[in-house]
C-alpha positions, -999 to +999 in steps of 0.1 A: -469-841+159-433-842+171-408-862+152-378-873+174-344-865+161-325-891+142-297-901+166-275-912+138-276-876+125-261-862+157-226-851+154-197-860+176-182-828+192-149-819+207-130-851+200-098-852+220-108-821+241-120-816+276-158-817+281-155-786+302-141-766+273-169-774+249-190-744+238-222-738+257-253-745+236-288-730+237-321-747+230-338-729+201-368-730+178-361-725+141-389-719+115-393-702+081-407-667+081-441-666+065-430-646+034-404-672+026-426-703+029-435-703-008-403-688-022-396-708-054-358-708-049-361-724-014-390-748-021-398-767+000-385-742+027-396-763+057-378-795+047-349-774+035-344-761+070-345-796+085-319-809+060-296-779+065-296-783+103-290-820+102-258-812+083-248-783+105-218-791+128-229-765+153-265-778+156-281-808+172-317-815+163-338-824+194-370-830+175-391-817+146-426-805+152-449-812+122-485-802+119-510-827+133-531-819+102-528-796+072-493-807+060-478-788+031-458-756+024-483-734+043-477-755+074-440-761+075-422-781+103-405-763+132-372-775+143-361-777+180-323-778+182-293-771+204-272-744+189-240-727+199-247-690+207-227-679+177-246-702+154-280-691+168-270-654+163-259-662+128-291-680+118-312-652+133-297-628+108-311-648+079-343-632+065-359-666+057-356-678+093-372-672+126-350-682+155-363-681+191-352-693+225-370-724+235-377-711+269-388-733+298-425-730+308-434-715+341-465-724+361-492-701+374-493-713+411-480-691+439-444-697+450-429-691+484-412-657+487-376-659+499-349-632+501-314-636+488-292-628+519-261-620+498-238-638+522-229-674+530-232-688+565-202-705+580-216-717+613-223-754+617-259-761+606-285-773+632-310-800+625-346-791+631-372-819+633-408-812+625-437-836+634-467-831+612-501-846+623-538-840+617-562-830+645-566-867+654-529-872+660-525-892+628-491-886+611-492-870+577-470-887+551-452-867+524-461-832+537-437-806+525-420-786+553-404-753+545-383-735+571-380-699+560-348-682+572-323-657+559-306-687+543-336-708+533-331-746+531-347-770+506-381-783+516-382-816+535-408-843+531-423-861+561-418-898+564-445-923+572-442-913+609-450-877+599-415-865+608-392-844+586-358-830+593-342-799+578-313-777+587-307-740+595-276-721+603-270-721+641-270-683+643-304-682+626-324-706+647-339-678+667-345-656+636-365-680+615-391-660+596-416-688+594-425-725+590-447-734+562-462-769+560-481-781+529-498-815+533-499-836+502-537-836+502-569-835+522-556-810+548-551-773+551-516-758+550-501-743+581-481-711+584-462-703+617-448-668+616-416-662+636-419-695+656-398-705+685-382-737+673-365-764+693-333-781+681-335-808+708-371-822+703-396-824+674-416-793+667-453-804+664-475-789+636-512-798+634-530-796+600-568-794+600-587-817+576-605-801+546-643-807+548-656-825+517-671-800+493-709-800+489-712-777+459-716-747+482-680-735+481-671-698+480-659-696+444-693-710+432-711-683+451-687-655+443-691-660+405-729-667+407-728-703+396-753-710+424-778-689+405-775-708+373-802-735+366-789-771+374-797-780+337-769-757+326-740-782+326-719-772+296-730-802+275-712-803+241-685-778+250-649-791+246-622-777+269-585-784+265-564-783+297-527-775+289-512-784+322-495-813+341-518-841+330-547-856+349-546-885+374-569-910+359-570-927+393-594-900+405-630-912+404-644-877+401-625-868+369-615-900+352-648-903+332-648-867+322-617-869+300-621-877+263-584-881+256-550-864+257-513-865+250-481-862+270-464-835+248-432-835+268-427-873+266-442-876+231-466-903+239-504-909+243-504-923+278-481-902+300-508-876+306-526-902+328-500-894+355-499-860+373-469-856+395-477-821+405-515-824+409-521-791+391-539-805+360-560-828+381-570-798+402-581-778+371-600-808+357-620-811+390-629-775+391-642-776+355-659-809+352-657-832+383-686-856+383-714-846+407-718-882+420-718-870+457-681-879+461-659-849+467-659-820+443-687-809+419-674-793+387-688-760+374-695-775+339-698-812+347-709-822+312-681-804+294-657-827+275-621-825+286-590-829+265-557-830+283-523-819+270-494-824+294-467-797+289-455-794+325-432-801+343-402-801+321-419-784+292-407-756+269-421-732+244-419-759+218-442-781+239-467-753+242-466-748+205-473-785+199-500-786+225-518-758+206-514-778+174-533-806+190-560-783+204-566-770+169-568-805+154-592-816+181-614-786+174-618-777+211-638-747+220-617-734+249-581-737+260-574-734+297-537-724+296-520-726+330-484-723+318-465-694+304-431-678+298-411-648+309-405-636+274-428-635+243-427-660+215-438-649+181-442-684+169-466-692+198-484-659+193-490-668+156-502-703+166-527-687+191-540-665+164-545-696+142-564-711+170-586-680+173-592-680+136-605-716+141-629-704+167-609-715+198-609-692+228-577-691+249-580-683+286-546-679+303-531-675+338-518-639+342-489-652+363-482-658+400-449-639+404-464-606+417-449-590+386-460-581+351-484-602+331-467-633+316-468-645+280-491-655+264-517-639+288-503-605+278-515-610+242-546-589+233-563-619+218-559-640+249-582-636+280-558-628+309-571-640+343-559-626+377-565-642+411-585-630+441-592-644+475-620-638+501-616-632+538-630-659+560-626-688+535-594-703+549-580-710+584-562-679+598-531-699+605-529-713+569-504-701+543-534-688+523-537-660+548-503-646+537-518-639+502-539-610+516-528-576+505-543-541+502-578-531+512-606-557+507-638-549+490-670-546+511-677-583+504-643-593+517-626-599+483-589-590+479-564-591+452-539-620+458-505-609+467-488-632+441-511-623+412-496-604+382-509-570+375-510-546+346-532-532+318-533-566+301-555-581+329-590-587+316-608-600+346-603-620+379-615-652+395-611-671+427-575-682+432-568-684+469-578-713+491-597-730+464-606-767+470-605-792+442-594-827+432-558-839+437-541-873+430-545-901+435-581-898+446-581-869+471-587-832+474-567-802+485-565-764+485-542-744+462-534-708+453-525-693+420-537-676+388-537-711+374-563-719+400-584-689+388-583-699+351-605-731+354-634-711+369-634-688+338-629-717+314-659-735+330-680-704+327-670-701+290-682-736+285-716-727+300-719-696+278-711-715+246-735-743+255-764-722+268-763-685+258-787-678+229-761-660+208-742-692+203-772-711+190-778-684+164-755-658+149-723-671+166-729-708+162-702-712+135-666-715+146-649-682+138-628-654+154-660-634+157-673-662+180-643-659+202-646-621+203-683-624+213-675-649+240-648-627+256-672-597+253-699-615+272-675-627+299-661-592+304-695-575+303-708-598+330-681-587+354-688-568+386-662-543+397-647-548+432-647-516+452-613-505+466-593-529+444-571-514+416-583-524+382-547-530+371-549-560+395-584-574+386-593-559+352-630-556+346-637-574+379-654-607+388-676-624+362-711-633+371-723-667+357-760-659+357-755-627+337-730-643+314-753-672+303-780-646+295-804-651+324-801-614+334-793-583+314-759-568+315-758-538+338-745-506+323-714-494+341-681-477+337-653-498+322-616-495+320-595-495+288-558-495+287-551-501+250-532-534+248-506-533+221-504-563+197-472-581+194-455-578+160-430-602+144-394-591+141-382-582+107 
């Protein structure tokens, strides 16, 4: 539970000086090292740190994170504070302290690729109007319009009449790389490569409507969920979604959520609002009610717990979200956020979750680079994203995610998906359809789109595989290890696709829940190295 900083304790800085000459500060996490938590001459070490930082003229406490449960010297508070670089470096030399950067969280959805031109245009900009409609001619409100040029402009949103206006440099109007239109919901995106744009009249873009899902979508077939008995619904499994919240206005997911918390805002109601739609999308994939409305969840009787850590979240928010997951005794954490650099404090908290019998399934990252943290940890299941040819309109932006040679079935590694020896397996993450706010649906790409498929399968395995009704019924790290083993052993390798991009391959639900024996096959091992604390 986060404790807000005492405003009266904040110090005035730079009296009489210019604001521009004040020293730059950094947002940091400060905690006691484990070996000093019970040191008699520093007892109680946790509160000692809080008191010291409140009196420190070079520190401003933002908040104090205290354990949701288990208070005491073995679970000391963690301080989130603004520090000057010099003070942060000084504190980091103290053997009793761990000092980390409180990095901003990054999300596992695919971003638009742009190139830094290295020069600044001086020509007068030209306004480009784009008219966005559906196939019936109805204007689409709040569609995002991206004009990709050497000097890319900010995306423009369409007004109620479906029109958006953006600008490009005059010398670049005939050299625009592409126009990307992403409707707010219910319609497929559109990608126009090297279009001929008019600067004198609106450029019309038509977006096709997404057909309502009937439970026969390509991810369900790809992972073998269609071969699982309809009575396998994940009853009793508890899944935490660490994401952007869930729109409780959506009739397909509202009744599936047991509770949650807005970690960033520090309240128990903000998670009801989902400004990005990502968390609502994940919730629908996992547990949307099969009432014949729009989307059918893969584990519709799993219980969802929602912890909002994005947008605006930091490592400290992820740490606190994990605290709540442990206190709620969830079975699986679907972790769709990550960071560029490792955090030893988060790694230790994830190991605490594992010791409590909680499995963490994380997005590998959608920056086409190395696997992000915490997916890179050996005790976390890292999920990459794949797509399938023929499952999206050829003029949609999803088509740009194809790369390399496809498998005989038409599967391909997504262009944006992170790669490396840390990848454990893959799941559908291109042109996947699910729920979006306020009560709609849409198609998204990303490794964060792939994670909910695996989290839902984990719920089915825990609820229905015979091993978890016998020897692995008790919550323990062995239970987590067995779950991950089953998921990886169920995977089918995808021919022609590099294992560094897809790990063991695509999980098969019917095999994973124990309906069919695991087929013997060659596996790949890369020896993931554990992360060790400094000092």
